[in-house]
C-alpha positions as CSV (number, residue, x, y, z in Angstrom):
1,M,-125.1,-121.2,23.3
2,S,-127.7,-123.9,22.9
3,K,-128.8,-126.2,25.8
4,I,-129.1,-129.7,24.5
5,Q,-130.5,-132.6,26.6
6,I,-130.8,-136.3,25.5
7,D,-133.0,-138.8,27.4
8,K,-130.9,-142.0,27.3
9,F,-133.9,-144.0,28.4
10,K,-136.0,-142.9,25.5
11,C,-133.3,-143.0,22.9
12,I,-133.8,-146.0,20.5
13,R,-130.4,-145.6,18.8
14,C,-132.0,-144.9,15.4
15,G,-129.3,-142.3,14.5
16,Q,-131.8,-140.0,12.8
17,C,-130.6,-137.0,14.7
18,I,-127.0,-137.7,13.6
19,L,-128.1,-137.7,9.9
20,A,-130.2,-134.6,10.3
21,C,-127.8,-132.3,12.1
22,P,-126.0,-129.9,9.7
23,S,-123.4,-129.1,12.4
24,R,-122.5,-132.6,13.4
25,V,-123.5,-132.1,17.0
26,Y,-124.4,-135.7,17.7
27,T,-122.5,-139.0,17.6
28,R,-122.6,-142.7,18.7
29,N,-119.6,-144.7,19.6
30,S,-121.3,-147.9,18.3
31,P,-124.8,-148.9,17.1
32,L,-125.6,-150.1,20.6
33,D,-124.8,-146.8,22.2
34,S,-127.3,-144.0,22.8
35,T,-126.7,-140.8,21.0
36,S,-124.5,-138.2,22.7
37,V,-123.2,-134.7,22.0
38,V,-119.7,-134.4,20.6
39,S,-117.1,-132.3,22.4
40,G,-117.8,-128.7,21.3
41,G,-121.1,-129.7,19.8
42,V,-123.2,-127.4,21.9
43,E,-121.2,-124.4,20.7
44,R,-121.7,-125.5,17.1
45,C,-125.4,-125.9,17.4
46,I,-127.4,-123.5,15.2
47,S,-130.8,-124.2,16.8
48,C,-132.4,-125.4,13.6
49,N,-134.4,-127.9,15.6
50,H,-134.0,-130.6,13.0
51,C,-133.0,-133.0,15.6
52,I,-136.2,-132.6,17.7
53,A,-138.3,-132.7,14.6
54,I,-136.8,-136.0,13.4
55,C,-136.6,-137.8,16.7
56,P,-139.4,-140.4,16.7
57,V,-139.4,-140.9,20.5
58,N,-139.1,-137.3,21.9
59,A,-135.7,-138.1,23.3
60,I,-134.0,-134.7,22.5
61,S,-134.7,-131.2,23.7
62,V,-132.9,-128.0,22.6
63,N,-133.3,-124.9,24.6
64,G,-136.3,-126.3,26.3
65,L,-138.1,-127.4,23.1
66,D,-138.7,-131.0,22.1
67,S,-140.8,-133.0,19.7
68,S,-144.0,-132.2,21.5
69,D,-143.5,-128.6,20.3
70,C,-143.4,-129.6,16.7
71,D,-146.5,-129.6,14.5
72,L,-147.2,-132.7,12.4
73,F,-147.4,-132.7,8.7
74,L,-151.1,-132.7,7.6
75,A,-152.0,-136.2,6.8
76,G,-152.4,-136.9,3.1
77,I,-151.2,-133.5,2.0
78,Y,-147.9,-133.7,0.1
79,P,-147.8,-131.6,-3.0
80,R,-146.9,-133.5,-6.2
81,L,-144.3,-132.0,-8.6
82,E,-147.1,-131.1,-11.1
83,H,-148.8,-129.1,-8.4
84,I,-145.6,-127.1,-7.7
85,M,-145.0,-126.8,-11.4
86,T,-148.5,-125.3,-11.9
87,L,-147.9,-122.8,-9.2
88,V,-144.6,-121.7,-10.7
89,Q,-146.1,-121.5,-14.2
90,M,-149.2,-119.6,-13.2
91,R,-147.3,-117.0,-11.1
92,R,-147.2,-113.8,-13.1
93,S,-145.8,-110.3,-12.5
94,I,-149.1,-108.3,-12.1
95,R,-149.0,-104.6,-12.9
96,N,-152.7,-103.8,-12.7
97,Y,-154.4,-103.9,-9.3
98,S,-158.0,-103.4,-8.2
99,D,-159.1,-101.0,-5.5
100,V,-159.9,-103.9,-3.2
101,P,-157.5,-103.7,-0.2
102,V,-155.4,-106.5,1.0
103,E,-156.6,-107.6,4.4
104,R,-154.2,-107.5,7.3
105,S,-155.1,-111.1,8.2
106,Q,-154.0,-112.1,4.7
107,V,-150.6,-110.5,5.0
108,E,-150.2,-112.0,8.5
109,Q,-151.0,-115.4,7.1
110,L,-148.3,-115.0,4.4
111,L,-145.7,-113.7,6.8
112,N,-146.4,-116.5,9.3
113,A,-145.3,-119.0,6.6
114,M,-142.0,-117.2,6.2
115,R,-140.9,-118.5,9.6
116,W,-139.8,-121.6,7.7
117,A,-138.0,-119.9,4.8
118,P,-134.4,-121.2,4.9
119,T,-131.6,-118.9,5.9
120,A,-127.8,-119.4,5.9
121,K,-126.8,-121.3,9.0
122,N,-130.3,-120.7,10.4
123,R,-129.3,-117.2,11.5
124,L,-132.8,-115.9,10.7
125,P,-131.7,-112.4,9.9
126,V,-134.7,-111.4,7.9
127,K,-137.0,-108.7,9.2
128,W,-140.2,-107.5,7.6
129,L,-141.9,-104.2,6.7
130,V,-145.5,-103.9,5.6
131,I,-146.8,-100.8,3.9
132,N,-150.5,-101.6,3.7
133,G,-153.0,-99.1,2.4
134,R,-153.0,-97.3,-0.9
135,E,-152.5,-93.8,0.6
136,K,-149.2,-94.9,2.4
137,V,-148.0,-96.7,-0.7
138,V,-148.5,-93.6,-2.8
139,E,-146.6,-91.5,-0.3
140,L,-143.7,-94.0,-0.4
141,G,-143.9,-94.0,-4.2
142,G,-143.5,-90.2,-4.2
143,L,-140.3,-90.5,-2.1
144,V,-138.9,-93.0,-4.7
145,I,-139.8,-90.6,-7.5
146,D,-138.1,-87.8,-5.6
147,W,-134.9,-89.8,-5.5
148,F,-135.2,-90.7,-9.2
149,R,-135.4,-86.9,-10.0
150,R,-131.7,-86.7,-9.2
151,L,-130.8,-89.2,-12.0
152,K,-130.6,-89.0,-15.7
153,G,-132.5,-91.1,-18.2
154,V,-135.6,-91.6,-16.1
155,E,-137.6,-88.6,-17.4
156,E,-140.4,-90.9,-18.8
157,M,-140.9,-92.5,-15.4
158,I,-141.1,-89.0,-13.7
159,A,-143.5,-87.8,-16.4
160,A,-145.8,-90.8,-15.8
161,W,-145.9,-90.1,-12.1
162,E,-146.8,-86.4,-12.7
163,E,-149.6,-87.5,-15.1
164,G,-151.1,-89.5,-12.2
165,R,-149.8,-92.9,-13.2
166,D,-147.8,-95.1,-10.8
167,P,-144.7,-96.6,-12.4
168,I,-143.2,-97.5,-9.0
169,F,-145.9,-99.7,-7.4
170,R,-148.4,-100.0,-10.3
171,G,-151.4,-99.1,-8.1
172,A,-150.8,-101.9,-5.6
173,P,-152.4,-101.4,-2.2
174,C,-149.7,-103.2,-0.3
175,V,-146.0,-103.5,-0.4
176,V,-144.0,-106.0,1.7
177,A,-140.2,-105.5,2.2
178,A,-137.5,-107.8,3.7
179,Y,-134.5,-106.2,5.4
180,T,-131.6,-107.1,7.6
181,T,-128.9,-105.4,9.5
182,A,-125.8,-104.5,7.4
183,D,-123.6,-107.1,9.0
184,A,-125.9,-110.0,8.2
185,T,-124.2,-112.8,6.3
186,W,-125.8,-113.7,3.0
187,A,-128.4,-111.0,3.6
188,A,-129.5,-110.4,0.0
189,V,-129.8,-114.2,-0.6
190,D,-131.7,-114.8,2.6
191,C,-134.2,-112.0,1.9
192,S,-134.6,-113.1,-1.7
193,I,-135.3,-116.7,-0.8
194,A,-137.9,-115.5,1.8
195,M,-139.5,-113.1,-0.6
196,Q,-139.8,-115.5,-3.4
197,T,-141.3,-118.0,-1.0
198,L,-143.9,-115.4,0.0
199,D,-144.4,-114.6,-3.7
200,Y,-145.5,-118.2,-4.4
201,C,-147.6,-118.3,-1.3
202,A,-149.4,-115.1,-2.4
203,T,-150.1,-116.7,-5.8
204,A,-151.6,-119.7,-4.0
205,M,-153.9,-117.3,-2.2
206,R,-155.0,-115.8,-5.5
207,L,-153.2,-112.5,-4.9
208,G,-151.3,-110.7,-7.6
209,T,-147.7,-109.8,-7.0
210,C,-144.7,-108.1,-8.7
211,W,-141.2,-107.4,-7.4
212,A,-140.7,-103.8,-6.6
213,G,-137.3,-103.3,-8.1
214,Y,-137.4,-99.5,-8.4
215,F,-138.2,-99.2,-4.7
216,I,-135.5,-101.7,-3.7
217,H,-132.9,-99.7,-5.7
218,A,-134.0,-96.4,-4.3
219,A,-134.2,-97.6,-0.7
220,Q,-130.7,-98.9,-0.8
221,K,-129.4,-95.5,-1.8
222,D,-131.7,-92.9,-0.2
223,K,-131.5,-92.0,3.5
224,E,-134.9,-90.2,3.4
225,I,-136.7,-93.3,2.3
226,N,-135.1,-95.3,5.1
227,N,-136.1,-92.6,7.6
228,W,-139.7,-92.7,6.4
229,L,-139.6,-96.5,6.7
230,G,-138.3,-96.3,10.3
231,L,-135.1,-98.2,9.5
232,E,-132.0,-97.8,11.7
233,R,-128.8,-96.6,10.1
234,N,-127.4,-100.1,10.0
235,E,-130.5,-101.7,8.4
236,E,-131.0,-102.2,4.6
237,I,-133.8,-103.3,2.3
238,H,-132.9,-106.3,0.1
239,A,-136.2,-107.4,-1.4
240,A,-139.7,-106.0,-1.8
241,L,-143.0,-107.2,-3.3
242,M,-146.1,-105.4,-4.4
243,I,-149.3,-107.4,-3.4
244,G,-152.9,-106.8,-4.3
245,N,-156.0,-108.2,-5.9
246,T,-155.7,-108.3,-9.7
247,G,-157.5,-105.5,-11.5
248,G,-158.5,-106.7,-15.0
249,E,-155.4,-108.7,-15.7
250,F,-156.4,-112.4,-15.8
251,Y,-154.2,-115.0,-17.4
252,Q,-155.8,-118.1,-18.9
253,K,-152.6,-119.5,-20.5
254,I,-149.0,-120.1,-19.6
255,P,-146.7,-117.8,-21.7
256,P,-144.0,-119.6,-23.7
257,R,-140.4,-119.6,-22.5
258,P,-137.2,-120.6,-24.3
259,E,-135.5,-123.9,-23.5
260,L,-132.9,-123.6,-20.7
261,K,-129.2,-123.5,-21.5
262,I,-127.7,-126.2,-19.4
263,K,-124.1,-127.3,-19.1
264,W,-123.7,-130.7,-17.6
265,I,-120.6,-131.8,-15.8
266,T,-120.5,-135.5,-15.1
């Protein structure tokens, strides 16, 4: 249960906390009254901290945190739509990586940004695994191939692996995976949102990326892979991304895409 405190002397009755709260924790009886917590509001609070971030006078604290604990937006830095559009358009699935390793500090910088990736009801269920270093990535790729050997119709992939190629991780030196406990609500959605956010951040850092679909599929089915990853029995991979420095694959143009099929209901 959250602990919410409101300083009545600081409150300027702007109502911003009421507008920002997704759980309708706050109220005012009249425009002249200070903000107060509704009956049962403390139990409904999801600790998203929107109220302390939006309060202009530091009148609200939640679980001991208040506006002084919030970082300010960097002055003058607000991406325009064309900047975001360029990032989306220039992001490509890279399947050729150089031997240059991904520095741990780079991965830490990327993952730090994921603290603000949205999750359902702010439950923050997403946990992270980093397999960094080509030797470990190859070892994991071998486990994925071992699982695929039990299936039919994947002979070409197995043959490629045996010839020294890597159809699983494409030579990437780093793989980042997002997982949750099995009882997490909207687990796949939360992990996918976080991973795609990381994907775009990696693109902004000039790193190549590609979703590791074969690995995700195998990890969700194979106990040996999960044991190797150190996952508990009730934990499951929902998203994974190869990350590395691009090796000879440099795009100068945006590939064409068909027009969207949109159904408007007005």
